[in-house]
C-alpha positions as YAML, in Angstrom:
chain: A
units: angstrom
residues:
- id: 1
  name: MET
  ca: [-30.09, -18.68, 41.75]
- id: 2
  name: ALA
  ca: [-30.47, -21.85, 39.66]
- id: 3
  name: LYS
  ca: [-28.60, -24.85, 41.09]
- id: 4
  name: GLU
  ca: [-27.88, -28.40, 39.97]
- id: 5
  name: GLY
  ca: [-26.30, -30.51, 42.68]
- id: 6
  name: LYS
  ca: [-23.26, -28.65, 43.90]
- id: 7
  name: GLY
  ca: [-23.03, -26.57, 40.73]
- id: 8
  name: LYS
  ca: [-24.65, -23.20, 40.28]
- id: 9
  name: ILE
  ca: [-25.07, -20.52, 37.64]
- id: 10
  name: GLU
  ca: [-23.02, -17.39, 38.25]
- id: 11
  name: LYS
  ca: [-25.15, -14.28, 38.23]
- id: 12
  name: PHE
  ca: [-24.78, -11.94, 35.28]
- id: 13
  name: ASN
  ca: [-22.86, -8.80, 36.32]
- id: 14
  name: ASP
  ca: [-22.37, -7.01, 32.96]
- id: 15
  name: MET
  ca: [-18.86, -8.51, 32.69]
- id: 16
  name: ASN
  ca: [-19.39, -12.24, 32.13]
- id: 17
  name: PHE
  ca: [-22.09, -12.40, 29.48]
- id: 18
  name: GLN
  ca: [-20.59, -15.15, 27.30]
- id: 19
  name: TRP
  ca: [-19.89, -17.45, 30.24]
- id: 20
  name: TRP
  ca: [-23.30, -16.69, 31.82]
- id: 21
  name: LYS
  ca: [-25.06, -17.41, 28.51]
- id: 22
  name: ILE
  ca: [-23.37, -20.82, 28.19]
- id: 23
  name: GLN
  ca: [-24.32, -21.77, 31.75]
- id: 24
  name: VAL
  ca: [-27.98, -20.77, 31.31]
- id: 25
  name: GLU
  ca: [-28.31, -22.64, 28.00]
- id: 26
  name: ASP
  ca: [-26.72, -25.79, 29.45]
- id: 27
  name: TYR
  ca: [-29.00, -25.69, 32.48]
- id: 28
  name: LEU
  ca: [-32.14, -25.26, 30.36]
- id: 29
  name: TYR
  ca: [-31.13, -28.16, 28.12]
- id: 30
  name: GLN
  ca: [-30.38, -30.31, 31.15]
- id: 31
  name: LYS
  ca: [-33.84, -29.62, 32.61]
- id: 32
  name: ASP
  ca: [-35.65, -30.00, 29.24]
- id: 33
  name: MET
  ca: [-36.70, -26.35, 29.29]
- id: 34
  name: TYR
  ca: [-34.87, -25.30, 26.13]
- id: 35
  name: LEU
  ca: [-37.83, -25.21, 23.70]
- id: 36
  name: PRO
  ca: [-38.76, -21.55, 24.43]
- id: 37
  name: LEU
  ca: [-35.21, -20.61, 23.36]
- id: 38
  name: VAL
  ca: [-35.10, -22.29, 19.96]
- id: 39
  name: ARG
  ca: [-38.63, -22.32, 18.55]
- id: 40
  name: GLU
  ca: [-42.21, -21.13, 18.88]
- id: 41
  name: LYS
  ca: [-44.98, -23.17, 20.52]
- id: 42
  name: PRO
  ca: [-45.38, -26.58, 18.86]
- id: 43
  name: GLU
  ca: [-48.82, -27.44, 17.56]
- id: 44
  name: VAL
  ca: [-48.93, -30.66, 19.61]
- id: 45
  name: MET
  ca: [-48.51, -28.74, 22.89]
- id: 46
  name: ASN
  ca: [-51.47, -26.90, 24.37]
- id: 47
  name: ALA
  ca: [-51.24, -23.28, 25.47]
- id: 48
  name: SER
  ca: [-51.23, -23.95, 29.21]
- id: 49
  name: GLU
  ca: [-48.32, -26.41, 29.04]
- id: 50
  name: TRP
  ca: [-46.35, -24.01, 26.84]
- id: 51
  name: ALA
  ca: [-47.01, -21.11, 29.22]
- id: 52
  name: ILE
  ca: [-45.75, -23.14, 32.20]
- id: 53
  name: LEU
  ca: [-42.62, -24.25, 30.32]
- id: 54
  name: ASP
  ca: [-41.92, -20.71, 29.15]
- id: 55
  name: ARG
  ca: [-42.40, -19.39, 32.69]
- id: 56
  name: LYS
  ca: [-39.93, -21.96, 34.09]
- id: 57
  name: ALA
  ca: [-37.30, -20.93, 31.57]
- id: 58
  name: LEU
  ca: [-37.89, -17.26, 32.38]
- id: 59
  name: ALA
  ca: [-37.56, -18.00, 36.10]
- id: 60
  name: THR
  ca: [-34.19, -19.66, 35.51]
- id: 61
  name: VAL
  ca: [-32.94, -16.59, 33.67]
- id: 62
  name: ARG
  ca: [-34.26, -14.17, 36.30]
- id: 63
  name: LEU
  ca: [-32.71, -16.13, 39.17]
- id: 64
  name: SER
  ca: [-29.30, -15.82, 37.49]
- id: 65
  name: LEU
  ca: [-29.49, -12.01, 37.22]
- id: 66
  name: THR
  ca: [-28.46, -9.38, 39.72]
- id: 67
  name: PRO
  ca: [-31.13, -6.86, 40.84]
- id: 68
  name: GLN
  ca: [-29.54, -4.20, 38.65]
- id: 69
  name: ASN
  ca: [-29.96, -6.38, 35.54]
- id: 70
  name: ASN
  ca: [-33.43, -7.72, 36.37]
- id: 71
  name: ARG
  ca: [-35.42, -4.60, 35.56]
- id: 72
  name: GLY
  ca: [-37.83, -4.38, 32.69]
- id: 73
  name: ARG
  ca: [-37.55, -8.03, 31.61]
- id: 74
  name: SER
  ca: [-40.24, -9.42, 29.34]
- id: 75
  name: PRO
  ca: [-42.78, -11.73, 31.07]
- id: 76
  name: THR
  ca: [-42.09, -14.38, 28.40]
- id: 77
  name: ILE
  ca: [-38.87, -15.84, 27.06]
- id: 78
  name: GLY
  ca: [-40.19, -17.63, 23.96]
- id: 79
  name: ARG
  ca: [-39.86, -16.30, 20.42]
- id: 80
  name: SER
  ca: [-42.60, -13.88, 19.53]
- id: 81
  name: LYS
  ca: [-43.73, -13.13, 16.01]
- id: 82
  name: SER
  ca: [-41.88, -9.83, 15.98]
- id: 83
  name: ARG
  ca: [-38.66, -11.17, 17.54]
- id: 84
  name: GLY
  ca: [-35.71, -12.20, 15.43]
- id: 85
  name: LYS
  ca: [-36.81, -10.44, 12.25]
- id: 86
  name: SER
  ca: [-34.20, -8.36, 10.52]
- id: 87
  name: LYS
  ca: [-35.02, -4.73, 9.90]
- id: 88
  name: SER
  ca: [-33.74, -5.08, 6.36]
- id: 89
  name: LYS
  ca: [-35.92, -8.12, 5.62]
- id: 90
  name: GLY
  ca: [-38.18, -7.42, 2.68]
- id: 91
  name: LYS
  ca: [-36.04, -4.54, 1.40]
- id: 92
  name: THR
  ca: [-34.55, -4.67, -2.06]
- id: 93
  name: ILE
  ca: [-30.80, -5.37, -2.24]
- id: 94
  name: VAL
  ca: [-28.82, -2.65, -4.04]
- id: 95
  name: CYS
  ca: [-25.34, -3.27, -5.47]
- id: 96
  name: TRP
  ca: [-22.67, -0.85, -4.23]
- id: 97
  name: ASN
  ca: [-20.77, -1.13, -7.50]
- id: 98
  name: CYS
  ca: [-23.38, -0.49, -10.22]
- id: 99
  name: ASN
  ca: [-26.22, 0.81, -7.98]
- id: 100
  name: LYS
  ca: [-28.61, -1.72, -9.53]
- id: 101
  name: GLU
  ca: [-31.10, -3.78, -7.57]
- id: 102
  name: GLY
  ca: [-31.23, -7.52, -7.16]
- id: 103
  name: HIS
  ca: [-27.62, -8.49, -6.36]
- id: 104
  name: LYS
  ca: [-24.64, -7.64, -4.16]
- id: 105
  name: LYS
  ca: [-21.26, -6.17, -5.04]
- id: 106
  name: ASN
  ca: [-19.42, -9.51, -4.94]
- id: 107
  name: ASN
  ca: [-21.88, -10.94, -7.52]
- id: 108
  name: CYS
  ca: [-21.81, -7.91, -9.80]
- id: 109
  name: THR
  ca: [-20.83, -8.50, -13.44]
- id: 110
  name: GLU
  ca: [-20.22, -4.83, -14.23]
- id: 111
  name: PRO
  ca: [-16.65, -3.43, -14.32]
- id: 112
  name: LYS
  ca: [-15.48, -2.33, -10.92]
- id: 113
  name: LYS
  ca: [-15.47, 1.37, -10.20]
- id: 114
  name: LYS
  ca: [-12.12, 3.09, -10.11]
- id: 115
  name: ARG
  ca: [-11.18, 4.31, -6.66]
- id: 116
  name: LYS
  ca: [-10.64, 7.98, -6.10]
- id: 117
  name: GLN
  ca: [-7.11, 9.27, -5.68]
- id: 118
  name: GLY
  ca: [-6.01, 8.77, -2.09]
- id: 119
  name: GLU
  ca: [-8.67, 6.14, -1.36]
- id: 120
  name: ASP
  ca: [-7.41, 2.83, 0.05]
- id: 121
  name: LYS
  ca: [-3.87, 4.14, -0.05]
- id: 122
  name: ALA
  ca: [-2.48, 1.30, 2.04]
- id: 123
  name: TYR
  ca: [-3.84, -1.23, -0.43]
- id: 124
  name: ASP
  ca: [-2.36, 0.65, -3.38]
- id: 125
  name: ASP
  ca: [1.02, 0.76, -1.69]
- id: 126
  name: LEU
  ca: [0.87, -2.95, -1.04]
- id: 127
  name: CYS
  ca: [0.13, -3.70, -4.69]
- id: 128
  name: LEU
  ca: [2.93, -1.38, -5.79]
- id: 129
  name: SER
  ca: [5.48, -3.16, -3.61]
- id: 130
  name: VAL
  ca: [4.39, -6.50, -5.00]
- id: 131
  name: THR
  ca: [4.70, -5.45, -8.63]
- id: 132
  name: VAL
  ca: [8.04, -3.66, -8.29]
- id: 133
  name: ASP
  ca: [9.97, -6.29, -6.33]
- id: 134
  name: ASP
  ca: [10.40, -10.01, -6.76]
- id: 135
  name: ASN
  ca: [8.21, -11.68, -4.15]
- id: 136
  name: SER
  ca: [10.64, -14.54, -3.67]
- id: 137
  name: LYS
  ca: [13.40, -12.10, -2.63]
- id: 138
  name: VAL
  ca: [11.44, -9.48, -0.69]
- id: 139
  name: TRP
  ca: [10.69, -10.09, 2.99]
- id: 140
  name: TYR
  ca: [8.00, -8.11, 4.82]
- id: 141
  name: VAL
  ca: [8.31, -7.21, 8.50]
- id: 142
  name: ASP
  ca: [5.15, -8.29, 10.32]
- id: 143
  name: SER
  ca: [4.37, -7.43, 13.93]
- id: 144
  name: ARG
  ca: [1.37, -9.81, 14.14]
- id: 145
  name: THR
  ca: [2.88, -13.07, 12.97]
- id: 146
  name: SER
  ca: [4.57, -15.18, 15.63]
- id: 147
  name: ILE
  ca: [6.90, -17.14, 13.30]
- id: 148
  name: HIS
  ca: [9.08, -16.50, 10.26]
- id: 149
  name: CYS
  ca: [7.41, -18.04, 7.21]
- id: 150
  name: THR
  ca: [7.75, -18.19, 3.42]
- id: 151
  name: PRO
  ca: [5.87, -19.86, 0.56]
- id: 152
  name: HIS
  ca: [9.05, -20.47, -1.47]
- id: 153
  name: ARG
  ca: [10.90, -23.76, -1.08]
- id: 154
  name: ASP
  ca: [14.04, -22.49, -2.84]
- id: 155
  name: CYS
  ca: [14.64, -19.89, -0.09]
- id: 156
  name: PHE
  ca: [15.83, -22.57, 2.33]
- id: 157
  name: CYS
  ca: [19.48, -23.51, 2.63]
- id: 158
  name: ASP
  ca: [18.66, -26.26, 5.13]
- id: 159
  name: TYR
  ca: [15.26, -27.92, 4.85]
- id: 160
  name: VAL
  ca: [13.30, -30.65, 6.64]
- id: 161
  name: HIS
  ca: [10.05, -31.76, 5.04]
- id: 162
  name: GLY
  ca: [7.13, -32.84, 7.22]
- id: 163
  name: ASP
  ca: [3.76, -31.96, 8.68]
- id: 164
  name: ASP
  ca: [4.45, -29.42, 11.43]
- id: 165
  name: GLY
  ca: [0.92, -28.30, 12.25]
- id: 166
  name: ARG
  ca: [-1.12, -25.39, 10.99]
- id: 167
  name: VAL
  ca: [-1.21, -21.61, 11.32]
- id: 168
  name: THR
  ca: [-4.21, -19.29, 11.23]
- id: 169
  name: VAL
  ca: [-4.01, -16.28, 8.91]
- id: 170
  name: ARG
  ca: [-5.86, -13.00, 9.24]
- id: 171
  name: ASN
  ca: [-9.11, -14.08, 7.55]
- id: 172
  name: GLY
  ca: [-9.35, -17.14, 9.81]
- id: 173
  name: TYR
  ca: [-8.15, -19.62, 7.19]
- id: 174
  name: ARG
  ca: [-5.82, -22.35, 8.50]
- id: 175
  name: CYS
  ca: [-2.74, -23.09, 6.39]
- id: 176
  name: SER
  ca: [-0.62, -26.22, 6.67]
- id: 177
  name: ILE
  ca: [3.10, -26.10, 7.47]
- id: 178
  name: VAL
  ca: [4.85, -28.47, 5.05]
- id: 179
  name: GLY
  ca: [8.44, -27.95, 6.22]
- id: 180
  name: LYS
  ca: [10.85, -25.79, 8.17]
- id: 181
  name: ARG
  ca: [14.51, -25.00, 8.81]
- id: 182
  name: LYS
  ca: [17.05, -22.26, 8.08]
- id: 183
  name: VAL
  ca: [16.99, -19.42, 5.52]
- id: 184
  name: LYS
  ca: [19.95, -17.25, 4.51]
- id: 185
  name: ILE
  ca: [19.08, -13.86, 3.02]
- id: 186
  name: LYS
  ca: [21.90, -12.32, 0.99]
- id: 187
  name: LEU
  ca: [21.76, -8.58, 1.58]
- id: 188
  name: SER
  ca: [22.58, -5.83, -0.86]
- id: 189
  name: ASN
  ca: [25.61, -4.70, 1.19]
- id: 190
  name: GLY
  ca: [27.25, -8.11, 0.87]
- id: 191
  name: GLY
  ca: [26.23, -9.40, 4.29]
- id: 192
  name: THR
  ca: [23.97, -12.33, 5.09]
- id: 193
  name: LEU
  ca: [21.05, -12.51, 7.49]
- id: 194
  name: VAL
  ca: [20.32, -15.99, 8.87]
- id: 195
  name: LEU
  ca: [16.76, -16.79, 10.01]
- id: 196
  name: LYS
  ca: [16.29, -20.03, 11.93]
- id: 197
  name: ASP
  ca: [13.10, -22.07, 12.41]
- id: 198
  name: VAL
  ca: [11.47, -20.59, 9.30]
- id: 199
  name: ARG
  ca: [8.22, -22.35, 8.37]
- id: 200
  name: HIS
  ca: [7.41, -23.33, 4.79]
- id: 201
  name: ILE
  ca: [3.74, -22.49, 4.13]
- id: 202
  name: SER
  ca: [3.01, -22.91, 0.43]
- id: 203
  name: GLU
  ca: [-0.41, -21.22, 0.68]
- id: 204
  name: LEU
  ca: [1.04, -17.85, 1.69]
- id: 205
  name: GLN
  ca: [1.64, -15.03, -0.77]
- id: 206
  name: LYS
  ca: [4.62, -13.26, 0.82]
- id: 207
  name: ASN
  ca: [7.74, -13.84, 2.89]
- id: 208
  name: LEU
  ca: [7.17, -12.69, 6.47]
- id: 209
  name: ILE
  ca: [9.71, -11.81, 9.17]
- id: 210
  name: SER
  ca: [8.27, -12.00, 12.68]
- id: 211
  name: ILE
  ca: [9.21, -9.13, 14.99]
- id: 212
  name: SER
  ca: [8.39, -11.26, 18.03]
- id: 213
  name: GLY
  ca: [10.59, -14.03, 16.62]
- id: 214
  name: LEU
  ca: [13.57, -11.68, 16.39]
- id: 215
  name: ASP
  ca: [12.81, -10.34, 19.86]
- id: 216
  name: ARG
  ca: [12.91, -13.86, 21.31]
- id: 217
  name: LYS
  ca: [16.41, -14.26, 19.87]
- id: 218
  name: GLY
  ca: [17.62, -11.12, 21.67]
- id: 219
  name: TYR
  ca: [17.46, -8.69, 18.76]
- id: 220
  name: PHE
  ca: [16.21, -5.12, 19.03]
- id: 221
  name: MET
  ca: [14.25, -3.42, 16.23]
- id: 222
  name: ALA
  ca: [14.20, 0.31, 15.54]
- id: 223
  name: PHE
  ca: [11.86, 2.02, 13.07]
- id: 224
  name: GLY
  ca: [12.07, 5.55, 11.71]
- id: 225
  name: GLU
  ca: [13.17, 7.80, 8.83]
- id: 226
  name: LYS
  ca: [11.70, 5.41, 6.22]
- id: 227
  name: GLN
  ca: [13.87, 2.50, 7.36]
- id: 228
  name: TRP
  ca: [14.13, -0.17, 10.04]
- id: 229
  name: LYS
  ca: [17.14, -1.72, 11.76]
- id: 230
  name: VAL
  ca: [17.90, -4.99, 13.51]
- id: 231
  name: ILE
  ca: [20.34, -4.38, 16.37]
- id: 232
  name: LYS
  ca: [22.24, -6.90, 18.49]
- id: 233
  name: GLY
  ca: [24.02, -5.22, 21.37]
- id: 234
  name: SER
  ca: [25.88, -2.26, 19.83]
- id: 235
  name: MET
  ca: [25.99, -3.72, 16.31]
- id: 236
  name: VAL
  ca: [23.49, -3.07, 13.52]
- id: 237
  name: VAL
  ca: [22.93, -6.54, 12.05]
- id: 238
  name: THR
  ca: [20.87, -5.41, 9.07]
- id: 239
  name: ARG
  ca: [18.55, -2.70, 7.92]
- id: 240
  name: GLY
  ca: [15.68, -2.39, 5.46]
- id: 241
  name: GLU
  ca: [13.56, 0.32, 3.93]
- id: 242
  name: ARG
  ca: [9.93, 1.35, 4.00]
- id: 243
  name: VAL
  ca: [8.04, 0.91, 0.73]
- id: 244
  name: GLY
  ca: [4.69, 2.67, 0.94]
- id: 245
  name: THR
  ca: [3.36, 1.68, 4.35]
- id: 246
  name: LEU
  ca: [5.29, -1.60, 4.63]
- id: 247
  name: TYR
  ca: [8.78, -2.20, 6.02]
- id: 248
  name: THR
  ca: [10.71, -4.59, 3.81]
- id: 249
  name: LEU
  ca: [14.04, -6.37, 3.60]
- id: 250
  name: SER
  ca: [15.21, -7.05, 0.07]
- id: 251
  name: GLY
  ca: [17.91, -9.45, -1.05]
- id: 252
  name: THR
  ca: [17.68, -8.38, -4.68]
- id: 253
  name: ARG
  ca: [20.20, -6.17, -6.42]
- id: 254
  name: ASN
  ca: [18.06, -3.73, -8.34]
- id: 255
  name: HIS
  ca: [19.10, -0.26, -9.45]
- id: 256
  name: SER
  ca: [17.91, 1.55, -6.36]
- id: 257
  name: ILE
  ca: [19.78, -0.78, -4.00]
- id: 258
  name: SER
  ca: [22.99, -0.55, -6.02]
- id: 259
  name: LEU
  ca: [22.75, 3.23, -5.87]
- id: 260
  name: ALA
  ca: [22.23, 3.11, -2.11]
- id: 261
  name: PHE
  ca: [25.24, 0.83, -1.79]
- id: 262
  name: THR
  ca: [27.41, 3.37, -3.61]
- id: 263
  name: GLU
  ca: [26.18, 6.11, -1.26]
- id: 264
  name: ASN
  ca: [27.00, 3.88, 1.71]
- id: 265
  name: GLN
  ca: [30.56, 3.57, 0.43]
- id: 266
  name: ILE
  ca: [30.85, 7.38, 0.35]
- id: 267
  name: THR
  ca: [29.46, 7.56, 3.88]
- id: 268
  name: THR
  ca: [31.96, 4.95, 5.07]
- id: 269
  name: LEU
  ca: [34.81, 6.92, 3.44]
- id: 270
  name: TRP
  ca: [33.85, 10.10, 5.31]
- id: 271
  name: HIS
  ca: [33.46, 8.06, 8.49]
- id: 272
  name: HIS
  ca: [37.10, 6.93, 8.17]
- id: 273
  name: ARG
  ca: [38.33, 10.41, 7.21]
- id: 274
  name: LEU
  ca: [36.75, 11.92, 10.32]
- id: 275
  name: GLY
  ca: [38.43, 9.44, 12.64]
- id: 276
  name: HIS
  ca: [35.45, 7.08, 12.92]
- id: 277
  name: LEU
  ca: [33.00, 9.81, 13.90]
- id: 278
  name: SER
  ca: [29.63, 8.60, 15.17]
- id: 279
  name: GLU
  ca: [26.54, 8.57, 12.98]
- id: 280
  name: SER
  ca: [24.91, 11.35, 14.99]
- id: 281
  name: GLY
  ca: [27.99, 13.54, 14.61]
- id: 282
  name: MET
  ca: [28.10, 12.94, 10.86]
- id: 283
  name: ARG
  ca: [24.42, 13.82, 10.68]
- id: 284
  name: ILE
  ca: [25.16, 17.21, 12.26]
- id: 285
  name: LEU
  ca: [27.96, 17.91, 9.76]
- id: 286
  name: HIS
  ca: [25.75, 16.80, 6.89]
- id: 287
  name: SER
  ca: [23.03, 19.25, 7.97]
- id: 288
  name: LYS
  ca: [25.62, 22.04, 7.69]
- id: 289
  name: ASN
  ca: [26.68, 20.90, 4.16]
- id: 290
  name: ALA
  ca: [30.17, 20.14, 5.46]
- id: 291
  name: LEU
  ca: [30.40, 16.71, 3.79]
- id: 292
  name: PRO
  ca: [30.32, 17.13, -0.01]
- id: 293
  name: GLY
  ca: [29.18, 14.17, -2.09]
- id: 294
  name: MET
  ca: [27.31, 12.45, 0.73]
- id: 295
  name: LYS
  ca: [23.54, 12.25, 0.27]
- id: 296
  name: ASN
  ca: [22.43, 9.91, 3.04]
- id: 297
  name: ILE
  ca: [23.92, 8.74, 6.31]
- id: 298
  name: GLN
  ca: [23.69, 4.99, 6.79]
- id: 299
  name: LEU
  ca: [26.73, 3.60, 8.51]
- id: 300
  name: ASP
  ca: [27.40, -0.09, 8.03]
- id: 301
  name: PHE
  ca: [29.13, -2.26, 10.59]
- id: 302
  name: CYS
  ca: [32.59, -0.87, 11.35]
- id: 303
  name: ALA
  ca: [35.05, -3.34, 12.88]
- id: 304
  name: GLY
  ca: [37.47, -0.52, 13.75]
- id: 305
  name: CYS
  ca: [34.86, 1.20, 15.92]
- id: 306
  name: VAL
  ca: [34.13, -2.00, 17.79]
- id: 307
  name: ASP
  ca: [37.82, -2.77, 18.38]
- id: 308
  name: GLY
  ca: [38.57, 0.80, 19.43]
- id: 309
  name: LYS
  ca: [35.79, 0.87, 22.02]
- id: 310
  name: GLN
  ca: [36.85, -2.36, 23.67]
- id: 311
  name: LYS
  ca: [38.64, -2.16, 27.00]
- id: 312
  name: ARG
  ca: [40.37, -4.58, 29.30]
- id: 313
  name: VAL
  ca: [38.40, -5.23, 32.45]
- id: 314
  name: SER
  ca: [40.34, -6.08, 35.58]
- id: 315
  name: PHE
  ca: [39.51, -9.07, 37.75]
- id: 316
  name: ARG
  ca: [37.56, -8.56, 40.93]
- id: 317
  name: ARG
  ca: [39.80, -8.30, 43.96]
- id: 318
  name: ASP
  ca: [38.01, -10.33, 46.56]
- id: 319
  name: GLY
  ca: [39.40, -12.24, 49.50]
- id: 320
  name: LYS
  ca: [41.92, -9.64, 50.70]
- id: 321
  name: GLU
  ca: [40.96, -9.99, 54.34]
- id: 322
  name: LYS
  ca: [42.49, -12.81, 56.27]
- id: 323
  name: LYS
  ca: [40.40, -15.72, 57.44]
- id: 324
  name: ILE
  ca: [40.64, -16.86, 61.05]
- id: 325
  name: GLU
  ca: [39.08, -20.30, 60.76]
- id: 326
  name: ARG
  ca: [40.32, -23.08, 58.58]
- id: 327
  name: LEU
  ca: [38.75, -23.76, 55.19]
- id: 328
  name: LYS
  ca: [37.08, -20.35, 55.17]
- id: 329
  name: LEU
  ca: [39.13, -19.50, 52.10]
- id: 330
  name: VAL
  ca: [39.99, -22.26, 49.64]
- id: 331
  name: HIS
  ca: [42.22, -21.84, 46.57]
- id: 332
  name: THR
  ca: [41.67, -24.26, 43.71]
- id: 333
  name: ASP
  ca: [43.22, -24.80, 40.31]
- id: 334
  name: VAL
  ca: [40.76, -25.33, 37.47]
- id: 335
  name: TYR
  ca: [41.87, -27.92, 34.97]
- id: 336
  name: GLY
  ca: [40.06, -29.32, 31.96]
- id: 337
  name: PRO
  ca: [38.26, -30.46, 30.03]
- id: 338
  name: THR
  ca: [40.52, -33.34, 29.17]
- id: 339
  name: THR
  ca: [40.27, -36.80, 27.73]
- id: 340
  name: VAL
  ca: [41.17, -39.59, 30.15]
- id: 341
  name: ASP
  ca: [41.58, -43.15, 28.98]
- id: 342
  name: PRO
  ca: [39.33, -45.56, 30.88]
- id: 343
  name: LEU
  ca: [40.94, -48.01, 33.27]
...
C-alpha cells in the first residue's frame, strides 16, 4: 500500500473508484511519477529511465489494489499507441436528419424531419400547453425544483430586488436570482393561492411550483383522475388539472375554466340538497345516474361542512387525587399580557 507520512491510499474495492482514482493521481503527482499517465515517452528521456518511471507508477497502482482486483493487469501503465483511440476515429460522420455525410444533425441546413405520430409525445404535450395557455398565468407543478420560481416580474404582489444567489437548471446552466417575495395567484373559482419566498429568475421559461416547497409548509398533495389537489388538514386549498403529461394551475379565465366553474356550481347545489353529502357518496350516486345535470364531481371548500364537523372538547380532568405534602399541587391564575407603565 502506497504511503506518504501518516497518509495512505485506500485500496480499491469496486465501490470507491472515484475517490481511489483521485488519491492515486495525487500521489503520483506528489512523487513526480505522473508522466506515464498523461503522455508517451518524451524524446529527451532514454528508454531505461522511462521503463523505471513507468514501473514505479505501476507499482503504486498495484499496491493500492486488493488481490481480487489485481489480476490480469498490464505490465506497463504508460499510454501505448493503441490506447485512447476512439473506435469511431477515421469513420465518416453521417447526419441523422438528412442521412448525408460530412456533418452532424445540429449543423444540418436541411428541413427537419417530421416526427411520426406518437413519437416524443411528452414533448408535443408540453408545446401544446405552452401555446394554448398564457405562460404568465399558468403555473407548472414540478417535483424536482426545490423553490417556487417565475420569470415574470408582474406576478409579484410584494417584491424585493437583489442578488440572491443562483440556481442550477436541468441542463447544468446556472441562472441568477434577481429578486424574491410573495405571489398571489387568483384562481378560477374566485379564491386566491398565496406563495411565499418565490424567486424571480428572468432566464426561466415557465412558472414553477415546488412540491417540496409546499410540503415544507405543511401542505399535502394528491394526484389522480387528471387533476391534483393541495390539501391543508381537512380542507382542499386549491386544485389544478393535468394538461398532457403536466400538472398545471391556471389563474386565467378561459372558456374551459368558466365551463368547469359552472359545473362546480351545480355540484355544490346537489351537495347542499343532499344535506352536505361527502364527495365519495356523491360519486356513488353519480355513477348510478341519480344526479341529473351534474357532469363532474369537484367539491369546493364548504364552510358548513367544517362547522358541522366541529365539536367541543372537554378539558382534561387531572389532579383529582389529594396531595399529602405541601406544594405538591399548586393552583395559579394566568393573567396577561398587559402593559405596565415603568416606575
